[in-house]
N, C-alpha and C positions, 0 to 999 in steps of 0.2 A: 570790708574795710578794717584795717589794723587799729587796734585801741592805742590812744595816746592820753597822756596825762591832762591835756586840755579837754579832749573828748569826754573823759570821765568827770571832770569837774562840771561840765556843762548838762550832764544827764539829770534832768529834774524829775521830781515824783509826779505820777500821774494817779488817777482814780483806781487803777488797778495795776498790779505788779506787771513789768515787763522786762524783756531781756535785750541786750546789746551785745552782739557777738564779736568775738576777737579773732576767731578762726580755729580750726583744729579741735573744735568741740568745747573751747573755752569761751565762756560768756559772763558778764555781770548782770545780775538780777537787781532791779531797782523797785523798791517798794513804796506804796503810798506815804509811809513815814519819812521817806528820804534815806532810808538803810540801803546800803549798796553791797551785795554779796557775791564774791567770785564763786562760779560754779563751773564744773567740767562735765560733759556728757561723753559717754563712751559706750562701746559694745565689746563684751568679753568674747563671745563665740563668733565674731565676724558679723558679716552682713545680714544674716537671717535671724540673728539673736535679738533679745530684747534690749532696749536702751536702758542704761543706768546713768546716774549722775552722782557726783560727789561734790560736797561744799569745801571749798579751799580756805576761805576765811573773809573777813568783812573788811572792806575798803573804808578808809584809807590805812587802818592798821596792817593789812595785808596788801602790799603794793603791787602795782602792775608788773614790775621785774619779778617779784616773787611768784605771782600767778603764771606768768609766762614760762618761768623756769620750772614751775611744777607740772605745767601742762607738757612741756617738752620731755621731761623725765618719765612721764606716765606713758608715753607713746611706745 
């Protein structure tokens, strides 16, 4: 399911960190403190290679539009 601003705002902290996917490897990680961080997961060498991840920025300073744009540019 694609991420929206409303969905982002409704993500509440839980006892352990969790992820909410946007698609294409982009997701937001919600920490118990309430901090929300944009991350992207990818593979450099194709299907058989190790998964890597990069942190894009902290929401709301790093917006949904910026995260989506960064994920599209990385593909």
